[in-house]
N, C-alpha and C positions, 0 to 999 in steps of 0.2 A: 504494500499500500504506500502511495507516495505522500509527500508532506502535505500537499494541497488538500487531498481527501481527509486527512487526520486533522487539517485546520478547520475543515467545513464541518465534521462530524462533532468536533468539539464546540463550535460556535453554535450549532444546532441545541447541542445539550445545555449550553449557557442559556441560549434562548428560552428553553423549556424550564429550565430552573428559575428563571426570573418570573416567568408567567406563574408557576407554582407558587412562588414566594408571595407574589402579587395577590393571588387568591387567598393565600394563608393569613396574611397580614391585613390585608383591605378588604377582602371579599369579593373582590372584583374577579370574575371568573373568563380569563382569556386563554384557558388550557386547551390543548389540541393532543389528542392522542399520537402517541409515537409509533404504534403499532397496531395494525388491523388483523384480526383473526378470521379466516375465511372457511366455511365448512363446504367444500366444492361439491361434494358427493355424499349421499346417504347409503351407499351400498359398500359391502365389504366381502372378501372372500375368506374371513375368518370368523369363528363364533366364540369371541372371547366372553367370558361369564359376566364381567364387568360392565360390558358395552350393550348398548339397545338397537344400535343400528340394524344388525343381522335380523332382528325380532320384528322389524318394521313389515307391514302387509304393502304400503304404498310408499313410493319415494317420490318427493318433490325436489326437483333440481333446476337450477339456472343453466342455461347454455353457456358455452365459452364466450359467445358474442355478448350476452347479456353481462358475464362476469367481467370483459373487458371494457364496457360501457361503464359499468359501477365503478371499477378501479380508476377509470379516467376522470369520473365525476369526483371520487374521493380525492384524488390528486389535485384537482382544482381547488379543492376546500382545505385540504390539510398540507398540500405541498408534498415534499418528500417524506415517506415513512416505511417502516417495515411491514411486509406482508407475510402472515403465517397461514399456510394452508393445511387443512386437515379434513376429516370426514370420517366416513368409514374408511376407504383405501383411496386417497386421492389419484394415485396412478392408475386405477380402473377406469377413470374419466376419460372418453377419448377427446383428445386435445388439450390435456393437462399439461403436457411438456411446452406447447404452444403458449399457454397461459403464463407458464414460468418465464418463458423467453420475453414475452409481452412484459412482464412485471420488472424485468431486469433492465 
């Protein structure tokens, strides 16, 4: 990682800390999430006892095009942020690798 990237990441963290402090001290909420968690699929090829996805009768999922539109909308609102993908098993979703490349 180059110095420029490290400085940019440090500046984002300082901005986030300043927003948190403003909220805690003055009650003004200008905080923004630093990470977005996306459940991209509700299907899974395992049957883990602690998980409920494999027990579902019906699945409701967004298409890859809908995910791309939603993530673009979030980027307009939040700026740069981390995206975590999960679900049942995200790699079962057709086009998931394309979505990862899109996020990159």
